[in-house]
N, C-alpha and C positions, 0 to 999 in steps of 0.2 A: 504494499500499499504506500503510495507516495504521500509525503507530508510536506506541503509547500509553505507551512507557517514559518515565520521568521521570529526568533526571540533571542535574547541574550541571557545566558545563565549568570548567576551571581558572580562567579569568578571572572567571567568575561566582562561584566560591567565594571568590576573593581579595576581590572587591568585597563579597560577603556578609559576610566576616569583618570587614572595615574598617567597613562601615556599621553592623553590629550591635554591634561594640565600642563605637562612639560612642553609639548609641541606648540600649544597656543601661546605660552609665555615666550618661547624662543622666537616664534613667528612675529609677535607684536614687538619684541625688543629689536629684532632685525629691521622691521618696518620703521620703528622710531629712529634707530641709528642711521638709517638711510634717508629719512625725510625731515629730521630736525637736527638742530645743533646739539647732538648727543653722542659722546664718544666714551662714556664711562664703561659701558659694557658692549664690546664688539665681538661678533662671531667670526673668529679666524682660526686657522689650523694651529697657529702658535699659542693660542689662548684657550685650548680645549679644556685645560684644568678648571678654568673659571666656570665653564658650562657644567662640568661634573659636580662641582661644589654647589652650584645653584640647584641642580636637580636633587642632590642629597638633602639640602635644607628644605626644599619644597616637599619632598617625600616624607621626611621625618615630622616636620611641623604640621603638614597636612593630615598626617595620622593622629598626632596629638590633639589637634583641633577638629577632628572627626569629619574631614572632607570626604572620606571614603566610607562613611556610614550610609548605606543605601536608602534607609528610611529618611534621613535628613536630606540626602542629595536629591530626593525626588521633589522637594519643594524649595523654591528660591528663598522664601522668608526664613526657613530653618537653617539654610546653609550660609546665608549672607554673613552672619557674625563669625563663623568659622573661617570664611575667606578672608575677611579683614584681619582677624588675629593671625592667620597663617602668613599673609603677605607682610604684615607689620613685623612679626618675629623673624621671618626669613630675611627681610631687608636689613633689619638691625644686626643680626648675626653676620650677614654678608659684609656689612660695612665694618664690623669689628674684627674681622679676620683677614686683614690685608696681606698676610703672608701667602694665603691661598687664593685671594681675590684681588681685584684691581685696587690700586692705591686710591685713597679718598680724593675726589676731584676738588680743584680749587674753587670752581663754580658750584656752589651748593644746590643750584637749580637742577643739576645733573641727577642729584639724589631723588628729587621730586619726579623727574622724568622716569627714573628707574622704578620708583615705587608705584606710580600710577600706571605705568605700562604693564606691570605684573598684575595689578589689581583689575584693570580693565580686561586683560587677557583671560583671567580666571572667570570673571563674571560673564563675559561673552560666551565662553565655552560651556559653562554650567547652564546658562539660559538655553543654549542650543541642545544640551543633553536632556534637559527637562521637557523641552518642546517636542523633541523627536524620539529619543531613545526610551523615555519613560511613558510615552504616549500609548494608548490602548492598542495600537497596531502592532506593538512589540510585546504584548502580554504573552506569558506562557500559559496557555489554556490547558486545563487538566480535568480528567474525569476520575473520580474516586470510586473504587469498588471495595465495599467493606460492610460491616454491621452499622446500622443507624446509631447505635449507642456510642459509637466513636466519632461520628461525623462532626458534631459540633466542636469537639476539642481539636480535631484535625483542621477544620476550617479556620478557627481562631488562631492556631499556631502558625499556619501558613500566612494568614493575613497580616499578622504582626511582624513576621520575619522578612517578607519580601513583597513590596508594593506591586511588583510586576508578575506575581504568581496568582493566577485567577482560576479558581475551581468553578467550573461551569455547571457541574452536576454530579450526582452519585448514583451507583447501582447498588441496591441492597442485596447482599448475598446471604442473609439470614434464612435459615430453613423455615422457621415459623414466622412468616411475614405478618401474620395477624397480630402477633404479640409485640411486634417491633415498635420502638419509640418513633413518633412522627417528628420529622425535622423539615421545616418549611422554608428555611433561609435560602436553600439552593434547590434546584429542580431534581426530582427523582426520576430515573429512567429504568425501564425494564431491561433484562439481559438481551432481549431481541433488538434493542435500540442502539447497541454499542456502536456498530459500524455506521449507522445513520448519523449518530451524534458526532463521530469523528469527522465525517465529511461536512456536516452542517455547521459545526462550530469551529472547524479547522483546528482540531486539537493537536497539542504538542506531545502529550504523553498520557498514559494511564498509570495511576498509582494504586496498588493493591494494598489495602489497609484492613487486614482481617486478623483477629486474634488466633484463629485456628484455620488451617488450610482445609480442614474437613467441611467448613462452612461454604466453601466455594463449590457450587454445583458443577456437574459434569458439562452442562450447557455453557456456563461461563468459562470453565477451564479450557474447553476445546476452542472457544472463540479467541481466548487469549493466546493459546498456542499458535493458532492460524495467523493472528496479527503479528506475533513475534517472528514467525517464519517469513512474513512479508516485510519485515524490517521496521515495524512500528515500535517505538520505545515503551516498554512496560517496566516499571520500577516498584520496589518494595518500600512501604511507607517509612519504616524506621530509618532506612538509608537516606531517603529524600529529606525526612525531618532533620536528620543529623547534618546533612549538607546545607540545608536552609538556615537552621537555627544555631549551628555549631554547638549542640549539646545532644546527649544521648537520651532518648525517651524511655527511661527505665520502666515507666508505668505500662508500656506496651510490650515489654520483653517477657516472654513466657518461659516454658520449660527448656526450649532450645536457646537459652541465654548465651551459651558459649559462642554462638554465631556472631554475637554483637560485641564481643570484647576481645578482639585480637589486639591486645595492648601493645603500645609502641615498643619497638626493639630498643629504644633509647633507655628504657627502664633497666636493661641489663648491659647496655653498651659502656664498656670501661672508659673509653675516651670521653664520651659525653659526660659520664658521671664525674670524671676527674675535673674537667673544665667547669662543670656545674658547681662542684665543691670549691674550686679555686676562685670563681667569681663570688660565691657566697662569702668566702673569707675576706676578699679584697673589699667588696661593697659593704660588708658589715663593719669593717674597720673604719671605712670612710663615714658610715652612718654614726658610729660611736663618737668619732671626732666632731661631727656636726652637733651631736647631742651634748657634748661637753661645752660647746659654744653657747648653746641655749640653756644650759643648766642653771646659771645665776638667775635668769628670768623665771624659770620653772620653780626653783627653790623659793624665791620671793613670793610668787603667786600662791604656792602651796601653803606658806606660812600665813599669808593674809586671808586667803579665800577658802583653802581646803582644811586647814587646821587639823593635821593628823599625819600619819606616815606618808612619805613621799612615794614609796614603791608599793606595788600590789602584786602578789603572787597568787596563782590559781592553778589547780590541777587541769591538765589538758591531755588528750590522747594523741600520741605521736605515731611514728612509723611502726607497723606491726602491732599496734595496740598498746605500745609501751607508754606509761604515764610519765609526764614530766611537769616541772613547774614553769609556767609562762610568767615572764616579768613585764610589768607595764607601770607607767606612772599612774597613780590612783586618780580616778575621775569621779568616783561616787562617794557618797557619805560613808562614814564608818558603819559597819554592821548593816550593809545595804541588803543582805539576804538573811536576816535573822529569822525570817519566817519560812525560809526554804528557797531553793533555786528557782529562778523565774527568767523568762525571756527579757532581754533588753529591748526597748521599743523607742520609737521616735517621741521626743518630748518627755523622756523618762524623768520623773521627779527626783529620783535618787542621784542624778548627776548634779554635781556642784556647779556653781557659776564658772569657776576656773576650769573645772573639768570639761565644760562645754567648749571652752576655748582650746583646750588640749586636743579634744576629739576633732574639732573643726579644722585645726591646723595639722592634725595627724601626729602631733608631738608625743602623744601618749604611747605610740607604738615604738618609739626609739629604743627603749630597753630590750626589746625583743631581738636586737642585733646581737645581744649577749647569748641568747638562745641559739642563734644561727652559728656563732663562733663555737659553741659547745656541741654543734652538730645535732641538736635536738630538733631544729627547724631548718628550713631552707629559705632562700629569698623568694622562691616561687613554688607554689604548691597549694593544695586545699587548705583552708583555714583550720587550725586545730580546734576541736570542739571539746566541751566538758564531758567527763564520764557520765554524768547524770543524763545529759541530753543525748549522748551517743546511745545509751541503753534504750532510751525512749524512742529515738528516731529509727534505730535499727529494727525495732519491732513493727514500725509503721511503713518504712520506706524500703523497698527491695534493693539489695546491693549496697546499702549505706556504708557498711564497714569496708567495702572495697576501696574507699578513699584512703585507707590506712596502709596501702601497699607502697606508698611513697611518703617522703617526709612532708609534714605540713609546712605551709609557707606564710611569709609576711604578706605577700600579695599572690594573686593567682587568677586563672581564667574566670572563675566564678565572681571574684571580687571586682574585676573590671567590667563584667558584663551585666551584673545585676546588683540590687540593693542589699543592704544588711538584712540577714535572715532574722525575722521576729515571729515566725509561725511555721507550722508544718508545711504549708504550701510554698513558703519562701525557701525552706530547707530542701524541698523536693527540686525546686528550680536550680538551686546552687549545686545539688548533687548531680544533676544532669550535666552542668558545666564542668564540674570536677572530674567526672568520668570521661568527658570528652578530652580534657587535658591529659589524663593518664593514658588514654588511647592514642593520642596524637603527639605526645610529648616529644620535644626536640628543640634544637637551637633556634629555628625560625619562630616557632610558637612562643618560646621564652622571650625572644627579642620583642615580638608583638605585644606580649603582656607587659613588658617593661615600659614600652612606649605608651600603651593604653593606661598604665598606672599613672603616668603624668597627667593624662586627660582626667582621670578619676579624681586626682588631687586638685587639679586646677578648677574643676567644676564642682568640687565638694560633694561628690557622690558617695554612696555607700555608708553614710553616717549612721 
């Protein structure tokens, strides 16, 4: 079956954004240098290093200020602030590194030309991206085959993950259709309509989302086999979910769980683990030195506003379930849990006024660099949880203790992708991200997390 629909996958759109960000900037700078009295940045064979540095800065700061977040990139009002911050920071760093970049010009108007050329280039390209690439003509149209009890969760997950992913309908594969839950948000089709829907809606793929393969009738099965033989894309829901959301849907993993956890080889790779530990030591030493610089302010604030011990220790679960004492600057009142362990939540009355400042600035986390030096924690990994909550969550959430096959971290994939966990639902979401990290762990994902951590700190997320 021929499939003439055109769409861009998530990875393709992210590459498209990065490549054309750079191309548009270089094109506008080339135009400005040839049309105006501007010679600060010129494109020549001898000055190729200038271009590489500019590309590096745009890529790094574009990631920090979320220019490559597909949800934000789909609307100009959401991405405008990120563009301004990215250009401002890029130009500032470019001007302050003259060893790798052009020497500061005598005519300061050159700087304004440089700044506005990059700013206009990014705005023009992003407007073009929103007008054409994010338009409905490039939507990825999908038909879901599965039980109606799952459909609402699936639709919401895809809708929140990718604005270009459009579910046009579903086929209920439940045997007892009379007892099935009704779902009216999208159209339901019968198994006989599958081929007609593919042609009528110009579908890009079919996603099979069934808890049990036994629920798929022989009629649907043979239709799917025939479509597959004709070259039509048919994918399994959990893999599509993982690709779209960058988390593992543990709530949909059944008895054949081993299919979904081919964990990263980096978990056993000696070279990766060596450099991972080396960077842990180096960055934790830097973190401790920075903490010493802030220590006088923290000591004074603690004496005036906290009035009690400066440090706070608490049992946490580490690698392989080993308990260790996590160290933090105290942010709550003394005896905050005299009535028993409880979830921390937004606007928690137990947090002191100075404690709010420490949490807001992330300064309360600095003592954990000592835990990292002692190899109880790593810089990157799942956040360590308390034994009480681990016992509680492991009874409610499947595969929860799988988080403990790697060291817990000061930051991690879950921390940069979602908010602070204050409920079972939040913990489920964080678990999905943690398992994704363990499954895909490696140098590139670690670097991505470090860059996104800057975004999390800058925008004060995860408090």
